[in-house]
VEXDRENTOR-30854 format. One record per residue (C-alpha): y, x, z; residue in three letters. Coordinates in nm, 2 decimals. Layout:
VEXDRENTOR-30854
+--------+--------+--------+------+
:     py :     px :     pz : rest :
+--------+--------+--------+------+
:      Y :      X :      Z :  ALA :
...
+--------+--------+--------+------+
END
This chain:
VEXDRENTOR-30854
+--------+--------+--------+------+
:     py :     px :     pz : rest :
+--------+--------+--------+------+
:   5.69 :   5.56 :  11.25 :  MET :
:   6.04 :   5.71 :  11.25 :  PRO :
:   6.22 :   5.76 :  10.93 :  GLU :
:   6.21 :   6.14 :  10.97 :  PHE :
:   5.98 :   6.40 :  11.12 :  THR :
:   6.12 :   6.75 :  11.17 :  LEU :
:   5.89 :   7.04 :  11.22 :  TYR :
:   6.08 :   7.30 :  11.43 :  GLY :
:   6.13 :   7.46 :  11.76 :  PHE :
:   6.42 :   7.52 :  11.99 :  SER :
:   6.45 :   7.90 :  11.95 :  GLU :
:   6.51 :   7.85 :  11.58 :  SER :
:   6.87 :   7.82 :  11.47 :  GLY :
:   6.76 :   7.72 :  11.13 :  ASN :
:   6.56 :   7.43 :  11.29 :  SER :
:   6.87 :   7.34 :  11.49 :  TYR :
:   7.07 :   7.28 :  11.17 :  LYS :
:   6.87 :   6.96 :  11.07 :  PRO :
:   6.80 :   6.86 :  11.43 :  ALA :
:   7.17 :   6.86 :  11.51 :  LEU :
:   7.25 :   6.68 :  11.18 :  MET :
:   6.99 :   6.41 :  11.25 :  LEU :
:   7.13 :   6.36 :  11.60 :  GLU :
:   7.49 :   6.35 :  11.49 :  LEU :
:   7.39 :   6.09 :  11.23 :  CYS :
:   7.20 :   5.88 :  11.49 :  LYS :
:   6.90 :   5.90 :  11.27 :  ALA :
:   6.56 :   5.76 :  11.36 :  ASP :
:   6.37 :   6.09 :  11.39 :  TRP :
:   6.10 :   6.28 :  11.59 :  GLU :
:   6.04 :   6.64 :  11.64 :  ILE :
:   5.70 :   6.80 :  11.57 :  GLU :
:   5.67 :   7.12 :  11.77 :  ARG :
:   5.60 :   7.44 :  11.57 :  VAL :
:   5.42 :   7.70 :  11.78 :  ALA :
:   5.59 :   7.98 :  11.60 :  TYR :
:   5.53 :   8.26 :  11.85 :  PHE :
:   5.15 :   8.21 :  11.83 :  SER :
:   5.15 :   8.22 :  11.45 :  GLY :
:   5.14 :   7.85 :  11.35 :  GLU :
:   5.36 :   7.91 :  11.04 :  THR :
:   5.11 :   8.16 :  10.91 :  ARG :
:   4.82 :   7.91 :  10.93 :  SER :
:   4.67 :   7.77 :  10.61 :  PRO :
:   4.75 :   7.42 :  10.73 :  GLU :
:   5.12 :   7.50 :  10.77 :  TYR :
:   5.13 :   7.69 :  10.44 :  ARG :
:   4.99 :   7.38 :  10.27 :  ASP :
:   5.30 :   7.20 :  10.39 :  MET :
:   5.55 :   7.48 :  10.32 :  ASN :
:   5.42 :   7.77 :  10.11 :  VAL :
:   5.71 :   7.98 :  10.25 :  MET :
:   5.56 :   7.97 :  10.59 :  GLY :
:   5.90 :   7.89 :  10.76 :  GLU :
:   6.06 :   7.64 :  10.99 :  ALA :
:   6.22 :   7.39 :  10.96 :  PRO :
:   6.03 :   7.14 :  10.74 :  VAL :
:   6.16 :   6.78 :  10.72 :  LEU :
:   5.94 :   6.49 :  10.61 :  VAL :
:   6.14 :   6.19 :  10.50 :  HIS :
:   5.90 :   5.89 :  10.53 :  HIS :
:   6.00 :   5.65 :  10.25 :  ARG :
:   5.85 :   5.33 :  10.11 :  GLU :
:   5.79 :   5.51 :   9.78 :  GLU :
:   5.61 :   5.80 :   9.95 :  GLY :
:   5.69 :   6.09 :  10.19 :  ASP :
:   5.93 :   6.35 :  10.07 :  LEU :
:   5.87 :   6.70 :  10.23 :  THR :
:   6.17 :   6.94 :  10.23 :  LEU :
:   6.21 :   7.30 :  10.34 :  SER :
:   6.51 :   7.53 :  10.36 :  GLN :
:   6.78 :   7.42 :  10.59 :  SER :
:   7.05 :   7.40 :  10.32 :  GLY :
:   6.84 :   7.17 :  10.11 :  VAL :
:   6.76 :   6.95 :  10.41 :  ILE :
:   7.12 :   6.93 :  10.52 :  LEU :
:   7.23 :   6.83 :  10.16 :  THR :
:   6.96 :   6.56 :  10.15 :  HIS :
:   7.06 :   6.42 :  10.49 :  LEU :
:   7.43 :   6.42 :  10.40 :  ALA :
:   7.35 :   6.21 :  10.09 :  LYS :
:   7.12 :   5.98 :  10.29 :  ARG :
:   7.37 :   5.91 :  10.56 :  PHE :
:   7.70 :   5.97 :  10.37 :  ARG :
:   7.82 :   6.17 :  10.67 :  LYS :
:   7.93 :   6.54 :  10.68 :  PHE :
:   7.91 :   6.53 :  10.30 :  ASN :
:   8.15 :   6.67 :  10.04 :  PRO :
:   8.36 :   6.39 :   9.88 :  ARG :
:   8.50 :   6.58 :   9.58 :  THR :
:   8.37 :   6.84 :   9.33 :  GLU :
:   8.60 :   7.09 :   9.49 :  GLU :
:   8.46 :   7.02 :   9.84 :  GLU :
:   8.11 :   7.03 :   9.70 :  GLU :
:   8.17 :   7.38 :   9.57 :  ARG :
:   8.32 :   7.49 :   9.90 :  GLU :
:   8.04 :   7.35 :  10.10 :  VAL :
:   7.78 :   7.52 :   9.88 :  LEU :
:   7.98 :   7.85 :   9.89 :  ARG :
:   7.98 :   7.86 :  10.27 :  TRP :
:   7.62 :   7.75 :  10.31 :  ILE :
:   7.52 :   8.03 :  10.08 :  LEU :
:   7.74 :   8.27 :  10.27 :  PHE :
:   7.58 :   8.15 :  10.59 :  ASP :
:   7.22 :   8.19 :  10.47 :  ASN :
:   7.29 :   8.53 :  10.31 :  HIS :
:   7.54 :   8.69 :  10.54 :  LYS :
:   7.58 :   8.52 :  10.88 :  LEU :
:   7.25 :   8.35 :  10.98 :  THR :
:   7.03 :   8.61 :  10.82 :  SER :
:   7.18 :   8.90 :  11.02 :  TYR :
:   7.25 :   8.70 :  11.34 :  THR :
:   6.90 :   8.56 :  11.36 :  ALA :
:   6.74 :   8.90 :  11.31 :  THR :
:   6.98 :   9.07 :  11.55 :  LEU :
:   6.91 :   8.81 :  11.82 :  ARG :
:   6.53 :   8.83 :  11.76 :  PHE :
:   6.53 :   9.21 :  11.83 :  PHE :
:   6.77 :   9.19 :  12.12 :  ARG :
:   6.63 :   8.89 :  12.30 :  THR :
:   6.32 :   8.73 :  12.17 :  LEU :
:   6.13 :   9.05 :  12.09 :  ALA :
:   6.31 :   9.24 :  12.37 :  ASN :
:   6.36 :   9.54 :  12.15 :  GLN :
:   6.74 :   9.61 :  12.19 :  PRO :
:   6.69 :   9.98 :  12.12 :  ASP :
:   6.52 :   9.93 :  11.78 :  ASP :
:   6.69 :  10.15 :  11.53 :  PRO :
:   6.76 :   9.84 :  11.31 :  ALA :
:   6.99 :   9.69 :  11.57 :  VAL :
:   7.31 :   9.88 :  11.50 :  PRO :
:   7.28 :   9.80 :  11.13 :  PHE :
:   7.22 :   9.43 :  11.20 :  LEU :
:   7.50 :   9.42 :  11.45 :  GLU :
:   7.74 :   9.57 :  11.20 :  GLY :
:   7.65 :   9.32 :  10.93 :  ARG :
:   7.67 :   9.03 :  11.17 :  ALA :
:   8.01 :   9.13 :  11.31 :  LEU :
:   8.13 :   9.17 :  10.95 :  GLY :
:   8.03 :   8.81 :  10.88 :  ALA :
:   8.21 :   8.69 :  11.20 :  TYR :
:   8.53 :   8.86 :  11.08 :  LYS :
:   8.51 :   8.68 :  10.75 :  VAL :
:   8.45 :   8.34 :  10.92 :  LEU :
:   8.72 :   8.40 :  11.18 :  ASP :
:   8.98 :   8.49 :  10.92 :  ALA :
:   8.89 :   8.18 :  10.72 :  HIS :
:   8.93 :   7.95 :  11.02 :  LEU :
:   9.28 :   8.07 :  11.09 :  LYS :
:   9.52 :   7.77 :  11.06 :  ASP :
:   9.23 :   7.53 :  10.98 :  ARG :
:   9.00 :   7.32 :  11.19 :  ASP :
:   8.69 :   7.31 :  10.97 :  TRP :
:   8.53 :   7.53 :  10.71 :  VAL :
:   8.51 :   7.35 :  10.38 :  ALA :
:   8.72 :   7.03 :  10.42 :  ALA :
:   8.97 :   6.86 :  10.64 :  ASP :
:   8.68 :   6.73 :  10.85 :  ARG :
:   8.34 :   6.86 :  10.96 :  PRO :
:   8.08 :   6.90 :  10.69 :  THR :
:   7.73 :   7.03 :  10.66 :  ILE :
:   7.89 :   7.37 :  10.60 :  ALA :
:   8.01 :   7.37 :  10.96 :  ASP :
:   7.67 :   7.25 :  11.08 :  ILE :
:   7.49 :   7.53 :  10.89 :  SER :
:   7.73 :   7.81 :  11.01 :  LEU :
:   7.73 :   7.72 :  11.37 :  CYS :
:   7.36 :   7.70 :  11.43 :  SER :
:   7.30 :   8.04 :  11.58 :  TYR :
:   7.64 :   8.09 :  11.74 :  LEU :
:   7.58 :   7.89 :  12.06 :  PHE :
:   7.37 :   8.18 :  12.19 :  TRP :
:   7.65 :   8.45 :  12.23 :  PRO :
:   7.47 :   8.63 :  12.51 :  ARG :
:   7.15 :   8.65 :  12.32 :  GLU :
:   7.33 :   8.78 :  12.02 :  ILE :
:   7.55 :   9.02 :  12.22 :  GLY :
:   7.89 :   8.89 :  12.11 :  VAL :
:   8.20 :   8.77 :  12.30 :  ASP :
:   8.37 :   8.48 :  12.11 :  TRP :
:   8.70 :   8.57 :  12.27 :  ASN :
:   8.70 :   8.85 :  12.03 :  ASP :
:   8.69 :   8.59 :  11.75 :  TYR :
:   8.93 :   8.32 :  11.88 :  PRO :
:   8.92 :   8.11 :  11.57 :  ASN :
:   8.54 :   8.09 :  11.58 :  ILE :
:   8.56 :   8.02 :  11.96 :  ARG :
:   8.79 :   7.73 :  11.91 :  ASP :
:   8.59 :   7.59 :  11.61 :  TRP :
:   8.27 :   7.60 :  11.82 :  LEU :
:   8.45 :   7.40 :  12.09 :  ASP :
:   8.55 :   7.14 :  11.83 :  ARG :
:   8.19 :   7.11 :  11.72 :  ILE :
:   8.08 :   7.06 :  12.08 :  LYS :
:   8.32 :   6.75 :  12.09 :  LEU :
:   8.14 :   6.58 :  11.80 :  LEU :
:   7.97 :   6.26 :  11.93 :  PRO :
:   7.61 :   6.33 :  11.98 :  GLY :
:   7.63 :   6.71 :  11.99 :  TRP :
:   7.35 :   6.87 :  12.19 :  LYS :
:   7.22 :   7.22 :  12.24 :  MET :
:   6.89 :   7.30 :  12.06 :  PRO :
:   6.70 :   7.32 :  12.38 :  GLU :
:   6.78 :   6.96 :  12.44 :  THR :
:   6.67 :   6.85 :  12.09 :  LEU :
:   6.35 :   7.05 :  12.04 :  MET :
:   6.07 :   7.20 :  12.25 :  PRO :
:   6.01 :   7.57 :  12.27 :  SER :
:   5.80 :   7.74 :  12.00 :  GLY :
:   5.64 :   7.96 :  12.28 :  ARG :
:   5.31 :   7.86 :  12.42 :  ASP :
:   5.31 :   7.82 :  12.80 :  ALA :
:   5.13 :   8.15 :  12.87 :  GLU :
:   5.38 :   8.34 :  12.64 :  ILE :
:   5.69 :   8.17 :  12.79 :  ALA :
:   5.59 :   8.27 :  13.14 :  THR :
:   5.46 :   8.62 :  13.06 :  ALA :
+--------+--------+--------+------+
END
């Protein structure tokens, strides 16, 4: 049995966060596909594992017993401590990492993920919520782009789990509807992330959450 089992799917940027972290850390891990689009996360069995009914879920198989974790920020923090990679090294860095993970969860991923869902996954680009979501997402990009001016990484002088959290949805610019040339500091930062040894796109790390009949419809 591998050390880690990740429950997720490739369309999920939140699942991509721990999947990328596991790959960058050269962890012994496996992916357990979540059939999100056919409602698996709403099933009683899945809710028994994660009452929030969300992906990802990480199970850390340990001698003292399995540890089941949900919420990507918690999972990334656990993995950073386990591998001593991409982790904050000082109290100041720890505060900065937490600050930017909270910003990501509340301001960047939340609006970006929902905007992408309407525009691409649900094929509802004319939904009246889209302009609001786009405005909020673009506002978050402006904040991140300004922060990355004259610095390579978000929270320290090297990549941390803050970078891994923030980047997770941003490798789908066409699906989001954004041109990173309009945010050159984000563009260059994403290019630096792509150069990290072991970096892969989510579609390479995880299977689709769509069932075959849905994916080909």
